[in-house]
N, C-alpha and C positions, 0 to 999 in steps of 0.2 A: 175366404171372403177378401182378405187382403190382396191376394194375387189378382183377383178379378177387378178390384178397385184400381190397382196400379195399371192393369192392362187397359182398363177403360180410360184412365187419365192419359196414358202414353198414346193410345190410339187417337184420342181427341187432339192432343198436341201435334202429332204427326199429320193428321188430317188438316189442321189449321196451317201448318207449315207448307203442306202441298198446295193448298188453295192460294196462299200468299206467293209462293214460289212461281206457280204457273201464271198468276196474274202479272208477274214481272216478265218471265220468259220460261218457256218449257225447257230451255237448256240450262237454266240457273240451278245450281246444286247447293243445298244447304245442309250443313252438319249440325246435329243436335247434341249438345253436351248437357247431361243431366247433373244438376248441382245438388250435392248430397247433404248440405248443411241442415236440411229439414228432415233428415232421414237417418237410418241406421244400416248396418252391414247387411242385415237380412233383406231389407227392401232392395238394396243394390244387387244382391244375388238374384232376387226375383226379376228385376229389370233385365239383368243379364240373360236369364232364361227366356225372356220375351224378345231378345234380340238387341237390346241397347248395349253399346260397347264403350262409349266415351263418357267419362264422369269428371266432375270438377269439384274442387274444394277451395274455400276462402282462407283457410289457415294451414300453416305448415304442419303444426302438430296433429291436426285432424287428417291431413293428407298422409302423414307418416303412419298413423294408426290404421287407416283404411287400407293403404297399400300393403301393409304387413298382414293384416287379418284376411285380406282377399287376394293374396299373392298367387293362389292356385288358379285364379281366373285371368285370362289374357285381356285385361282392361287397359284402356287408354286414359291416362290421368292428366288432368289440366289443373294448374295452380292459377287462381284468378283473384286472389286477394292481395292487399297491401303487404309487401315483403319488407320486414325490418332487417337492417344490416346484420344483426346478430343471428339471423336465421338463414343466411345465405348458404353456409356450408351444409346445413341440414337439407335444404332444397336440392343442392347439387347431388348429395348422396341419394336422394329419392328419384332422381332422373325422370322428371315428368315429361310427357310427350310434348307439352307446350306450357310455357309460363306466359300467361296472357296479360299480366299487369306490370310490365316494366314501365315505371311511371316517371323516370327522370334520367338525365345523362349521368348524374352522380351515382345512381344505383347501377346503371349499366357498366360504368367503369369499375365499380367495386365487384360486381358479379363477374365481369370479364377477367379481372385479376385473379380471383379465386378459381375460376374455371381453368385458367392457364396453369395455375399451380397444380391442379389435379389432372391436367392434360385431358380436359373434357370440353365439349361444346353443349350449348343449350338453345333450343328453338324458342323464340320469344315473339310477343307482340308488343309494340309500343302503345301504351295507353295515353289517349289524349282526352283532355277535358273540354269536349266540344260544346258543352252547355255553359261553360264559364261560371261554374258554381264553386264557391269556396269549400263546400263540404266534400267535393270530389277530388280524387287524385288525378294525376296526368299532366302531360306537358300542354302548353297553350297551343291554340290553333295556329297562331302566328309563328311559333317556333318549331312546330311539328316536323315539317319537311327538313329543316336544317339539322335538327337533332337526329332524325332518322338517318340522314346522310352521314353525320358524324359518328354515330354508333356503328353503322355499316363499315365505315372506313377505319375506325380506330379501335374497334372491339372485335377482333377476328374470332373469338370463341363464342360470340353471340350470333346466332343465325336469325336475323329479323325476318319474319314471315308476313308481316302486315300490321294492322292496327286493331286496337280494342277501344271501345268507348261505352259509357253508360248514358242512356237517354236522359233528357232534361227531366228534373223532378217537378212535374207540373200536371195539372188537370187539362191544360190546353194542348190539344192534339197537334196544333200547328207548331207550337214551341218544341214539342218532342220531335216532330218530323224535321224541323229545321236543324236540330242538333244531330240527327242521323244523316241528313243530307250533307251537312258540313263535314262530318267524318268521312262519308263516302267520297266526296269530292277530293279530299286529300289522299285517300286510299287510291283513287283512280289515277292520280298523278304518280304515286309511288309504284303502282302496278306497272306503269309504262317505264319508269326510270330504273326501278330496282327489282322488277318481277315479284313484287309483293302479291301474295295470293289469298290472304285471309283478312276478311273484314268482319270482326266479331262485334256485333251490335244486337241488342234485343234480349230482354229477360221476360219473366212470366207475364208482366202486364203490358208489354209493348212489342213483343217479338214479331207479330204479324206486320205491323207498321215498319219495323226495322228491315224485314225481308223485302217489303215493297220499295224500300229506299236503297236496297242493294246488299244488305247483310248476307254473308254466306256461312255464318256460324252463329247460332243462338244458344244462350245459357239459361236453361229452364230449371227452376227448383220447385217452388210451391205448386205450380200447376200440375206437376207430375206427382209430387210426394204428399200433397195435402188433400 
């Protein structure tokens, strides 16, 4: 029963992604990252058997336990929660495919220094607070391009691939849409200047709108696992 429910949930999400993607452009490609905080290893194994490959975690300790217990599967792991400086070394050890929540220049410099020490690089997204909400992490809209440029130029161990943002926490669809459009407009400039190619926007409650605003990576948890 569990497998059938997960299959049904995954199929529904993929169908919705397809509808939103095609409404923007038939050529627009969207990656789905399944966020496992609502789930357990068994469900991740089932999703793998159904064809899902990219998974995300919000906490370093959760990412560590999942990568170890599921190491026999060729999964693509994304870290997408706030990173405390005392967890930097652990994250580097885990070698995620993508660290999506690089939310300040200070964190970038600390991460770059530790990566250099270990002779490693890490692919990252710069998180921007496009909704201008105090509860959210991320660099400001006004500083985003400058900080992106500075990290690119001064942190050689960090490979910036684009932007991540969280939609406005609102019931008002226009406010959410505005926050996504703001992120996409900055991403579009960075795409031209720095070949940024990932615009990560959209979660379970707003991913279709995010895709229509240009997102090419969505982070879905509860709509798949609940």
